[in-house]
PALO-637379 format. One record per residue (C-alpha): residue number from 1; x, y, z. Coordinates in steps of 0.2 Angstrom, whole numbers, plus 5000, padded with zeros to 4 digits. Layout:
REM residues N
{pos->NUM	px->X	py->Y	pz->Z}
...
END
This chain:
REM residues 191
{pos->1	px->5066	py->5092	pz->5002}
{pos->2	px->5059	py->5083	pz->5016}
{pos->3	px->5059	py->5064	pz->5015}
{pos->4	px->5043	py->5055	pz->5012}
{pos->5	px->5040	py->5039	pz->5021}
{pos->6	px->5028	py->5025	pz->5014}
{pos->7	px->5024	py->5010	pz->5025}
{pos->8	px->5015	py->4996	pz->5015}
{pos->9	px->5007	py->4982	pz->5025}
{pos->10	px->4996	py->4967	pz->5019}
{pos->11	px->4998	py->4948	pz->5019}
{pos->12	px->5008	py->4937	pz->5008}
{pos->13	px->5002	py->4936	pz->4991}
{pos->14	px->4993	py->4953	pz->4989}
{pos->15	px->5007	py->4961	pz->4980}
{pos->16	px->5016	py->4972	pz->4993}
{pos->17	px->5032	py->4969	pz->4987}
{pos->18	px->5030	py->4973	pz->4968}
{pos->19	px->5021	py->4989	pz->4976}
{pos->20	px->5038	py->4993	pz->4985}
{pos->21	px->5048	py->4991	pz->4968}
{pos->22	px->5035	py->5002	pz->4959}
{pos->23	px->5037	py->5015	pz->4971}
{pos->24	px->5056	py->5013	pz->4971}
{pos->25	px->5055	py->5015	pz->4951}
{pos->26	px->5045	py->5030	pz->4953}
{pos->27	px->5058	py->5039	pz->4965}
{pos->28	px->5072	py->5034	pz->4953}
{pos->29	px->5063	py->5041	pz->4938}
{pos->30	px->5061	py->5057	pz->4948}
{pos->31	px->5081	py->5057	pz->4951}
{pos->32	px->5078	py->5055	pz->4970}
{pos->33	px->5087	py->5043	pz->4982}
{pos->34	px->5076	py->5029	pz->4988}
{pos->35	px->5078	py->5015	pz->5000}
{pos->36	px->5068	py->4999	pz->5002}
{pos->37	px->5067	py->4986	pz->5016}
{pos->38	px->5055	py->4971	pz->5016}
{pos->39	px->5049	py->4961	pz->5032}
{pos->40	px->5043	py->4944	pz->5026}
{pos->41	px->5033	py->4935	pz->5040}
{pos->42	px->5025	py->4919	pz->5035}
{pos->43	px->5021	py->4928	pz->5019}
{pos->44	px->5019	py->4913	pz->5008}
{pos->45	px->5006	py->4907	pz->5020}
{pos->46	px->4996	py->4923	pz->5021}
{pos->47	px->5006	py->4930	pz->5035}
{pos->48	px->5009	py->4948	pz->5038}
{pos->49	px->5020	py->4958	pz->5026}
{pos->50	px->5028	py->4975	pz->5029}
{pos->51	px->5039	py->4985	pz->5017}
{pos->52	px->5047	py->5002	pz->5022}
{pos->53	px->5049	py->5014	pz->5008}
{pos->54	px->5059	py->5031	pz->5010}
{pos->55	px->5062	py->5043	pz->4997}
{pos->56	px->5069	py->5060	pz->4996}
{pos->57	px->5085	py->5070	pz->4992}
{pos->58	px->5096	py->5060	pz->5002}
{pos->59	px->5090	py->5045	pz->5012}
{pos->60	px->5102	py->5035	pz->5025}
{pos->61	px->5089	py->5022	pz->5030}
{pos->62	px->5073	py->5015	pz->5024}
{pos->63	px->5067	py->5011	pz->5041}
{pos->64	px->5051	py->5019	pz->5048}
{pos->65	px->5051	py->5023	pz->5067}
{pos->66	px->5033	py->5023	pz->5076}
{pos->67	px->5024	py->5038	pz->5072}
{pos->68	px->5034	py->5044	pz->5057}
{pos->69	px->5025	py->5036	pz->5041}
{pos->70	px->5019	py->5050	pz->5030}
{pos->71	px->5008	py->5037	pz->5021}
{pos->72	px->5003	py->5020	pz->5025}
{pos->73	px->4996	py->5009	pz->5011}
{pos->74	px->4988	py->4994	pz->5018}
{pos->75	px->4980	py->4980	pz->5008}
{pos->76	px->4969	py->4972	pz->5022}
{pos->77	px->4959	py->4981	pz->5037}
{pos->78	px->4967	py->4971	pz->5052}
{pos->79	px->4985	py->4975	pz->5044}
{pos->80	px->4979	py->4993	pz->5044}
{pos->81	px->4974	py->4992	pz->5064}
{pos->82	px->4990	py->4983	pz->5067}
{pos->83	px->5002	py->4997	pz->5061}
{pos->84	px->4992	py->5013	pz->5063}
{pos->85	px->5004	py->5018	pz->5077}
{pos->86	px->5018	py->5020	pz->5063}
{pos->87	px->5009	py->5034	pz->5055}
{pos->88	px->5013	py->5053	pz->5059}
{pos->89	px->4999	py->5064	pz->5066}
{pos->90	px->4991	py->5070	pz->5050}
{pos->91	px->4998	py->5057	pz->5039}
{pos->92	px->4987	py->5047	pz->5027}
{pos->93	px->4980	py->5029	pz->5029}
{pos->94	px->4975	py->5022	pz->5012}
{pos->95	px->4966	py->5005	pz->5018}
{pos->96	px->4958	py->4992	pz->5007}
{pos->97	px->4942	py->4988	pz->5014}
{pos->98	px->4945	py->4970	pz->5010}
{pos->99	px->4946	py->4958	pz->5025}
{pos->100	px->4957	py->4942	pz->5024}
{pos->101	px->4955	py->4932	pz->5040}
{pos->102	px->4971	py->4926	pz->5048}
{pos->103	px->4973	py->4908	pz->5054}
{pos->104	px->4966	py->4911	pz->5072}
{pos->105	px->4950	py->4918	pz->5064}
{pos->106	px->4949	py->4904	pz->5051}
{pos->107	px->4950	py->4889	pz->5065}
{pos->108	px->4938	py->4899	pz->5075}
{pos->109	px->4951	py->4903	pz->5090}
{pos->110	px->4947	py->4921	pz->5088}
{pos->111	px->4936	py->4933	pz->5080}
{pos->112	px->4939	py->4945	pz->5066}
{pos->113	px->4938	py->4963	pz->5075}
{pos->114	px->4923	py->4973	pz->5072}
{pos->115	px->4924	py->4992	pz->5068}
{pos->116	px->4941	py->4993	pz->5062}
{pos->117	px->4938	py->5008	pz->5051}
{pos->118	px->4930	py->5017	pz->5065}
{pos->119	px->4945	py->5013	pz->5077}
{pos->120	px->4956	py->5020	pz->5063}
{pos->121	px->4945	py->5036	pz->5060}
{pos->122	px->4947	py->5041	pz->5078}
{pos->123	px->4966	py->5043	pz->5076}
{pos->124	px->4974	py->5059	pz->5072}
{pos->125	px->4977	py->5054	pz->5054}
{pos->126	px->4967	py->5054	pz->5037}
{pos->127	px->4959	py->5038	pz->5033}
{pos->128	px->4955	py->5034	pz->5015}
{pos->129	px->4945	py->5018	pz->5013}
{pos->130	px->4947	py->5010	pz->4996}
{pos->131	px->4937	py->4995	pz->4989}
{pos->132	px->4953	py->4990	pz->4980}
{pos->133	px->4947	py->4972	pz->4976}
{pos->134	px->4930	py->4979	pz->4968}
{pos->135	px->4942	py->4990	pz->4957}
{pos->136	px->4954	py->4977	pz->4953}
{pos->137	px->4938	py->4966	pz->4947}
{pos->138	px->4932	py->4981	pz->4936}
{pos->139	px->4949	py->4981	pz->4928}
{pos->140	px->4947	py->4963	pz->4924}
{pos->141	px->4959	py->4954	pz->4936}
{pos->142	px->4958	py->4953	pz->4956}
{pos->143	px->4977	py->4952	pz->4956}
{pos->144	px->4978	py->4970	pz->4952}
{pos->145	px->4973	py->4975	pz->4969}
{pos->146	px->4990	py->4982	pz->4972}
{pos->147	px->4990	py->4994	pz->4956}
{pos->148	px->4973	py->5000	pz->4960}
{pos->149	px->4980	py->5004	pz->4979}
{pos->150	px->4995	py->5013	pz->4970}
{pos->151	px->4983	py->5023	pz->4960}
{pos->152	px->4974	py->5029	pz->4976}
{pos->153	px->4992	py->5032	pz->4984}
{pos->154	px->4997	py->5043	pz->4969}
{pos->155	px->4982	py->5054	pz->4970}
{pos->156	px->4984	py->5057	pz->4988}
{pos->157	px->5002	py->5061	pz->4985}
{pos->158	px->4998	py->5073	pz->4972}
{pos->159	px->5010	py->5065	pz->4961}
{pos->160	px->5012	py->5064	pz->4942}
{pos->161	px->5000	py->5052	pz->4935}
{pos->162	px->5010	py->5048	pz->4919}
{pos->163	px->5026	py->5045	pz->4929}
{pos->164	px->5017	py->5031	pz->4940}
{pos->165	px->5011	py->5023	pz->4925}
{pos->166	px->5028	py->5022	pz->4918}
{pos->167	px->5034	py->5015	pz->4933}
{pos->168	px->5019	py->5001	pz->4932}
{pos->169	px->5023	py->4998	pz->4914}
{pos->170	px->5042	py->4994	pz->4918}
{pos->171	px->5038	py->4984	pz->4934}
{pos->172	px->5025	py->4972	pz->4928}
{pos->173	px->5025	py->4958	pz->4917}
{pos->174	px->5021	py->4963	pz->4898}
{pos->175	px->5007	py->4951	pz->4898}
{pos->176	px->4997	py->4960	pz->4913}
{pos->177	px->5003	py->4978	pz->4908}
{pos->178	px->4986	py->4983	pz->4900}
{pos->179	px->4975	py->4977	pz->4915}
{pos->180	px->4988	py->4984	pz->4928}
{pos->181	px->4987	py->5001	pz->4920}
{pos->182	px->4968	py->4999	pz->4920}
{pos->183	px->4968	py->4996	pz->4938}
{pos->184	px->4980	py->5010	pz->4942}
{pos->185	px->4968	py->5022	pz->4933}
{pos->186	px->4954	py->5016	pz->4942}
{pos->187	px->4963	py->5019	pz->4958}
{pos->188	px->4968	py->5035	pz->4952}
{pos->189	px->4950	py->5041	pz->4949}
{pos->190	px->4943	py->5035	pz->4966}
{pos->191	px->4937	py->5050	pz->4975}
END
């Protein structure tokens, strides 16, 4: 069995770390080996956060070299552009269409780049834009962007929906289970 490499990118506070834990739980439930590595920049201040998840029969390292990720789950457009070089040719980028301006844009020192999705589409990868914020709002809580994104990823990975739902249930607080399940299912149904 070939290892599957998933790169998760976003900014602090978007739930990237919970996402990696859910993916790790899915792998464990399947009896797979899994390794996770989290890189926190200024994550508590909206800075870049990158998580590596590698799963398979035997995994020696979670780290993903440039051009080796099978999937990139990215919670913000600029982060997708920043890490697109990590995705293997023919790989998949599931990108939230949400924009979160970094500090240089907020202060007026820089402009948010235009045409990010078009730039990504020119690469030899499959691009799957997802309005995960709208999905989370439909589910009833904007903080469920990550579980909506996991639903979209699970579908593109052609994975077992019920297995993913069980992992979501075991990884989120009990009081948020219902809304997270709903967000996952909305993401799963995304075309």
